N, C-alpha and C positions, 0 to 999 in steps of 0.2 A: 676810636675805632681804627684797628689794624682793614687795612685793603686784605682784600683777599688774595691767596696767593697761586695762579698758574704755572705749573710745572709745559714748557714748552720741549718738545722733543723733535727737533728738526736739524736736518743737515746742511741744507740750503740756506748760503746767508741772505740772500734778500728775503727770507719768509723769515726769518731771524727777525729783520729788521722790520718789516713790514707788519708782523703782527702786535708786536709788543708797544707799534706807534698809534695802534687803535685801539688797546686796552688801559696802556699805561695812566690815564685821567680814574678807573675806576678800579684798577687792579695791578697787583704786582706779579712782575710776567720774568722767570728764571729759566734760563734757557740751555739746554742739554744737546750736543751734536751728535753724539752715539749713545749704544746702549749700556756699555762701561759705564758716562759720565752720569748715568740715573741713579746709582744708588746712593752715591753720597748728596745728592740733591733732597734725597727723599727724606733726609734726615730733617729739614725744615718744614716749615706747617705748609703742607700743599693742601688745595680746597679744588683743585680740578688739576688732569694731567691731558694734555692736547699731544698725542702722538703722531707721526709718520710713518706711515707705513715703511718704507724703504731708506733704510740705515747703512752706513758704511760696514759697520760691526753686526748685523743682524738687522733684524726688521720688527716692526709693531706688537706683534703678539707675543715677542720676547720680553719688551719693554713693559707689557702692563701686564703679563706673570710676573716680573720683577716688582711693580707698584702693587700689585694685587696681593704679593706675599707682605710687603712691608707695609702695606695699608689695605686691607679689605675691601674697605666700603668706597675707598674715595672712587668719584666718577674719573670716566676716561672717556675721551673721543680717538677714535683711531681715525685718519686721512689719510689722503694717497692723492698723487694727481696721475694714477694710472685711469685709463677712459675703460679699460672694462673690467 
């Protein structure tokens, strides 16, 4: 049985390292650090997208729109470090 795959879209290298460490026992994690890098990864079997709000070439809402166009039923979690 294949591991479910999580797409992590995050530009912070620490988060890119830490999140997969906590998930790799049960999930396969693929990462992208920008909006533009997401399109190629959506060709893979993705089961969940975890998306940072603030990215160097756009924002998380743009990524979710890209994801929804390619995979309309893919669940997505939008996260941010902003306090407000």
